[in-house]
N, C-alpha and C positions, 0 to 999 in steps of 0.2 A: 662317537663312532663315525667313520668316514662312509658316506654313501657311495656304493659301487654302482656305476651306471649299467643298465641292462643286465641285472644280476640274476634274472630268472634262468632256470635250467634250459640250456640251449638245444637239447635233443629230446623233445617231449615224448617221442614214441619209443624210446629205449633209455630208460632212466635207471641209473645206479644211485644208491644212497650217498656214497662217498664221492665228493668232487670238490674242487677249489676253483672259484671264478677268479680270473686274472685281469678282468676289466679294471679300468681306473687309470691312474697316472703312470705313464712310461716315459723314459727318456726318448728323445726323438731328434733326428737330424736329416735334412735334405742333402742328397748327394747328387747334384745336378750333372756332374761329369762321369758318374759311375766309376769313380776312382776310390771309393771308400775303403775297399779291401786293401788296396795298395797304401792308402794313407793311414791305416791303422784303426779304422772305426770299429773293427771287431774287438780290439783290446782296450779301448778307452771309453770314458764317459761321453755321452752325446751332449750337444750344446743346448737343446731345447727340451720341452716336455709336450706331451699330447695326452688327451683323454681317449683311451681305447674303450669301446670299439668304433669310435667315430673317425671317418677318414679325414686327412689333413685339409681337404678342401671345405669341410663343413664347419659351421659355426660352433657346434657342440664339441668339436675336437679341441677347441682353444687355439687352433692354428689359423684356420680359415685362409689358406693360401690358394688362390685360384689360378696360379700360373701352371705351366707344364712341369709336373714333378716326375722326372724320369726315374729316379731311384730315391727311396726313403729307407731309413734305418730306425729300428726300435731296440730298446734295451731295458731290461728290468731284472732285479734280484728277487728271487722267490724262495721261501723256505718250504720245503716239502714236508708235510705233516709226518711226525715221527710214528704215528700209529699205522702208517702205510708200510711199515717194515715187512719184508718178505714178499712184496708184490711188485709187479712191473708198473712203472709210472708212464702214462701216456700224456703227451702234450698235444692238445686238440685245438685246431683252428677251424672255425665255422666257415670263414671265407676271407681270402687275402687276394687283392687285385694287384698284380697279375701273376708274376713269376717270383715265387718265394723261396728263400733259403733260410734255414733255421740252424743256429748253433746253440749248444748248451755247454757252458764252461769251456768255450773255445773249440769244441768238437762239433763238426757238422752232424746233425741228427735227422735232417730231412730236407727234401725239395718238393715243390709242387707247382704245377702250371695250370692256370685257370682261375678266373676271378669269382666264380659262383658256387663252387663246391667245397665241402669240408675235407680236411686231411688231418692225419695224426702222425706224431713222431714218438717212437719208443725210446725212452731214456735209459733202458737197461745198459749197464756197464759204464754209464756216464754220470748218473745222478742216483743218490740213495736217499731213502726216507730219513728225515731229520736234518738233511743238509740244506744249506742255503746255496742256491745255484744262480748263475747268470744266464739269462735267455737273451739272445740277440736275433733279430729278424731283419733280413734285407728283402725289400719288395721292389722289383723292377717292373716298370710299366711304361714302356716306350709309347708315347702318345701317337706316333705316326705308323707304327708297325701294323701289318694286317693281322688282326686277331678278333675273336668275338668280344665285343665291348658293349653291346646293347645300345643304349641311348647316350653314351658318353661322347662328348665332342672332341673332334680332332683340331678344331680351331680354338683360339684363346677363350672365347666366350660362347655361351649357348646361342643357338639360332634355330629357327624353324621348329622342327620336332625333335631337336637334339639338345641335350642338357649338359650340366656341369659334370666334369670327370670325377671318378672315385679312384683313389690310389691307396694301396696298402691294406692294412687291416680294417675291415668294415663290419665284421661280426665278432661274436664273443670268442675269447681265448680262455682255455680252461685246462685244468689237470684232473686226471682220474686214475685211481689205482685199479689194476686188474690182476688176477692170478695168472700163473704160467699157462694153464689151460683155461680159456675164458670164452664166454659167449661173444659172438660178433653180432652185428645188427641183423635182426631177423627179417625175413620176408613173410608178410602176413597176407593171405589171399582169401577173400570171402567166396564161398560156394553156396549160393542161395538155393539152388536146385536140390542139393543134398543136405542142406541145413548144417553146414560144416564151416568152421574157421580153420584154415590150413596154415600151419606154421612150418617154415623151412628155416632151420637154425644152424648156421655155420659156426664152427668152433675153431679156436686156435690151439695148436699143440696136440699132443697125443691123448685122446680121451678113452684109452683102453680101460675097461672095467667101470667106467662111469655111467651114470644114468641122466637122461634129460627128462625133466618134468615140466609140464605146462598146465596151468590152472586158469580156466575161464570163469569169471564171476560177473554178476550184475548186482543191482541194489538189494536183491533178496539173499545174496550170498553166492556160494559156489554153484556154478552151472555144471561143470565137468572138469575132471582132472585126469590127465593121461601121462604115463611114463613109458619110456622105451630106452633101450641101450643107446648110449651116445656114440658108440663106435660101430654101429651097424652099417652106417653109410658115411660117405665123406661129408654129406650135408644131411643130418637126420631130419626126418619129416614127421610131424605129429598132426593128425586130424582130430579136431575138437568138435564132436557132434553136439547139436543143440536140440533138446527135446521140444515138442510142440508147445508145452506150457511155459517154456522160457524163451520161445522164439520171438524176437523183436528186430525188425529190419531197420537199417539206417536209411533215413529219407530226409528230404527238405523239411517236411512237416514234423518229423520225429527223429532227430539226429542221435539215435541211441548208440552208445558206445559200450562194449563189454570191456571190463578190466581183464588184463592178461598178465599173469605172473610166470616168469620163466626161470627155472632153476637147473643148475648143473650139480649133481651129487656124486660124491666118491663112493667107493665100494662099501663103506661103513654107513652111508646115508647122510654124511656131513655135507652141508652146502659149501661147494667150492666157489660158485659164482651165481649171482641172481640179478635179475633186472625186471622192472615193471614196464608194461606197455598197454596198448588198448587196441581194439579192433571194431570195425563196423561191418555188419553183414548186409551187403547190398550188391546188386548186379547191374551191369551196364550192357545192354544188348542193342542190336540193330534189327529193325523190322521194316524192310523197304526203305522209305525215306525218313523213318522215325528213329530216334535214339531213345530207348526206354530205360528207365531206372526202376528196378524191381518189377519189370514187366509192364510198366505204365509209362506212356508218353508224357514227358514233362517239357513244356516249352521253355527253353533256356533263355531267359532274359538276362543276358550277360552285360557287364560293363567293362570297358577297357580300363584296367588298373595298372599303373606303371610304378607305383610304390616309391614315389619321391616325396621328400619332406623338406620344407624350407630351411630347417636348422640341422637336419641330419643327412640330407641327400638320400642315398639309397638305404640308409639305416634309420629305422623308426626311432624317434627320440625316447620312446618308452613302450613297455608292454601294452599299456592302455591304448596307445595310438594305433596299434595293430587291430585291437578289438573295435575301436571307434570307427575305423575305415570300413569294416564289414557292416557295422550298424548303420553308418551313413548310406551305404549302398542299398541295404535292405529297406531302409526307410524311404528311399527314392523309388522302390518298386522292383529293383533287380533281385534275382535269386541266385546270382553267381557272378563270376568274373573271369575274364581272360587275363592271366597274370603276364603282362606284356613286356617283352624284351628285358627280362630280368628273372633270375631264379630267386624267388622270395625267401626271406628268413623262414626257417621251418616252423617257428612259433606262429606265424601267420596262418600256415596251413593247419596247424593244430587247432587254432580257434575256428577256422572254417569247418573242420571236422565236428567240433562240439556245437557249433551254431547252425548247422544245416545249410551251409553255403557252398554251392558247387563251383569248382574252378577247373580251368584248363591250364596245365603246366606248360611253360614255354621256355626255350633257351634264348639267351641274349646274343643272337647270332650276328647281328649287324656289326660291321667293323672292318671288312676288307675293302669293299667299295662303299658307295652310299648305303647299300643294303646287301645282305646276304654274303655267303662264303665265296665270293669271287672278287678278284681285283681287276684292274684295267685290262690285263692280258688274259682274263678268264682262268687264272691260276689261283690256288688257295692253299692254306695249311689245312687241308681237308681232314687229315687224321686227327688233329687236335680238336676240331669241332666234334667229331664223333666220340673221342675218348672223354672229353669234358662233359658232354651230354650224358654219357653212360654213368658217370659219377653222380650227376644230378638225379637220374632215374633211380639209381640204387638208393639214394637218400630218401626219395619221396614215394617209392613204390607202394607202401602199405597204407597210405592215407586215403580213407574212403571218400573224402570230399572231392578228390581229383577224379574227374569223369572223362578226361581226354588229354591227349598230348599234342603239342604243336612244336616240333623241333626247329622250324625255320619260319621266317616272317618276310613277306614282300621281297622275294628274290626276283630280281629284274633281269631277264634275258629272254629274248624271243627264241622260239624254237629254231634251231639251226640244222643244217644237213650233216652234222657230226655230233658225236657224243662229247660234251664239254665237262669241265670240272664241276660246274653246277649240277649237271645230271648225275655225276658220280657222287657228290656229297649229299644231294637230296635223297638219292636211293640209299646211300649208306646210313644216313640219319634215320630214315624210315625203317630200314631193316633192323638197325640196332634197337630202335624203340620196340618194334614188334618182337624181337628176340628176347628183350628184357621183360616185356609185359604183354602177355596175350589176352589180358582181361579188359583192356580199354581201347576205344577207337583212336586212330592216329590220323592227323591231318598232315600231309607231306610238307606243305608250306602254306602259310596263311596269306592268300592274295597273290595273284599274278602268275608265277611260273610253276604251275603244277607239272610234275614230271613222273609220278609213280602211277602206272596203269592200275585202275581200280583200287586206289587207296580207299581207306575206310570212309573218308569224309571228303567233300568238295566244298569250296567256298569262293566268295568274291569280296572285294572291298569296293565300296561305292559311296563316295562323298557328294553325290549329286544332291543339291539343296532344294530343288523344285520337287515337291512331293508327287506331282503328276508325272513328271519325267522319271522320277525314281520308280514309281509304280510301273511305268511302261518298260523300264529296263528289266524288271524282274517278272514280267508277265509270261515269259516263255518257259518257266520251270516245269509246268505241268506237262509240257511236251518234250522234256529232257533237253531243252535249248536254253540254258541259263545265261544270265548276263555275266560275261567274262570280263570283269573290269580290269583295265590295265593300269592306268595311273591318273584317273580323272581328278582325283583330289590334289594332284600336283600341277594341274593347269593344262593338261592335254585336251584337245578338242573333244567334246562329248560325242561328236560324230565318229570318232575313232574308236570309242569304247566298244569292246566286243568284236572289233574288226581286226585288230592286230593279234597275231597268233602267239600269245605268250605261253599257252598251256596245251597239254594233251586234252583230248575231248572229254567232256563230262560223261560219266558212265552210269548215271541213275542212282548214285549213292546218296545218303543223307547230305543235305545242303543247307548252308546258312550264310548270311551276310555277316562276316566276322569283323567288319569295321564299317560303320556308317555314322551319319550325323555330324559330330564334330562342330556343332553350330557355334559360331563365334559370338560370345556375348561378354562384353565388358564396357558398360556404359560410362564408366569412370575413366576410360583410357584417354590420355591427354594427347594432343597433336604432337606427332613425332615420336611417341612412345612405341616401343617394339611390342606390338600386340597383334595376334592373328588367330584365326580359326579357319574352317573350310568355307569357301564360297563367300557370298555377300552377307555381311552382318545384318541381322534383322534390324529394322528401324525402330521397332517398339518391342516392349516385353510381350504384349499380346501376340505380335507376329512370331516371336520365338516360340511361345506355347503352341500356336497353331502349327508351325512347322514341325516341332517335336512330336506332337500328337499324330500328325498325318504321316510322318515318316515311319514312326513306330507302328502305326495302324496298317500300313502296307504289308509289313512282315508278320504282324500278329494275326492277320486275317488270311494269310497264305497257307493253305493246308499242306503245301509241299515243303515248307520250311520247318526245321526242328528247333530253330532258335535264332537269336541275333546277338550282336555285341555292339553296344553304343559307345562311341568315343566322346568323352571319357569321364572318369570319376571326378577328377579335380583339375583345375588349371595347374600348369607347371611352367614357371617362368613366363616366357613370352607366348606360350601356347595357351590361349585363354578361351578354351571351349569346354570346360568342365562343368559338371552339374554343381560342383562346389568350388570355392576359391582355393588357391594353393594352400592357404593356412587353415582350410577346412571350414571357413566361414560360409554363410548362406549367400546364394545368388538368386534363388527362385522360391516360389511357393512349392515346397516339396510334396504337399498333398496333391497338387495339380500334376506334378511330374509322375507321381505314383499312380494317380488315377488313369493317366494315359497308357499305362502298362498293365495294371491290374484289371483285366477285363476277360471275359470268357475267350480263351484262345481256341480257335477253330481246330487247330492241329491236334490238340489234346482230346477234344471232343470226338473228332473224326476217328483217330486211331484207337482210342480207348473204347469206342462203341463197336469196333469190328469184332 
């Protein structure tokens, strides 16, 4: 039996029993001149092979081509299961970077733009159950065009905090059968105050005379089951109340998940479509400068996680690798992560849900200039940033481990006397996020160019390595005069920090230092090796521990901070400032790293005693 790579179900919060994983060997060909359509690549076999879902730049793909891959093609014959007769067949892609066109049996069935979000192609009228069909995918990824790319390099090789590119398919490809009238992905909203899980269930097709049924269960069995007419509203809503004796909140200490079964029934009570899901009952609220989970202030000890792997790049080599990264973070004393410049595989967030690991979701917005959605002329493909981000929000809305959103990162532009493209896009991304999700706080941009008046959260990035200077930088927060870091980590004079007007003024909202530390440590680096971290490298391991403990202590002891985010979980290529090595090997005494963070946090004590 052939082992299928990454064969676990790719959409863990909306599961159908019938599906077919298409990962594994595909035909593959590089089309450097983007002339493949004219040269007949749609009609003929391709010259090479690749292991999907790994990108061609990765070792696990079997290709490992690190050059600029402007256009790549994939081809595979697939037999659609005969038992799917009478149903529509959907061809699903979890992520293709960047501009994808899909053909089946020579007929175009779908297009999608954006490297981080899933899309589906309906094969109705093109392919039937029991047939063997030919799937062809073309992925175009202009290495120099302005677009959201996250940490993918525009240069040939990685440099600084920029890494190797990802081109084409990099997450699971799969088929599923659905009826003509079918369930779409649900929106699941917890309402702790009313002890309710709220389900909003979109449907395809005409559901006249049908019934929508939702059943919530726990380890004791059924908690509640509610039915309602499926055609009463465009998007039927069901409230699932939880009695006191079955009430169990999702939290870091107890990440309890209720099972959720969703069924669509016809007039005779026959199941037309059904899917399984899960829900966590938890609240996220703001109380002054505190962010509370279930009414309790929780100091968020976050780590910057960029989700890169030596052999898979942006794709984890295995399901276990996703789990292990969360375990490594928790063992080091972190209780969550900022998922940085990449929309992570959904299965990572699933494991965060079940392991009690809080995360901030982020868009991979870097790519037009050095950072942010602006190019040299302060113009940008602003609409595509917003539309792609909305797709990501739709995918991840229902995950309880996500406690905040960060649409943009380190947007660099001083405040000008005119409204710029950056102002437009920042406001647009913020408003889109708030329109999609009213239940979580939103940070308009992480670091530097804050543009949204009274956004939910405010932050700074500060890579100052001297703990005394670091403490001085942040001493003014109690007086609503925070340190507005501009770019100290990139070599600007510390005397300029907080003096250049990058942002609108702080308005007293919850505040955290969302990037700090980044302490460079690789004692094995050889002379001439590309190795870096922020500031001067500690001379000894004890000096590293002292710096780490004191930097964390400044923020842990500040009652005006709701959390922090340390840079970073692992080394990545030349950026060697991780708590672990790039291969996840050890660098430090993890008990000592943990002890520096697991201490009575003054903010939790102060806010929870009020």
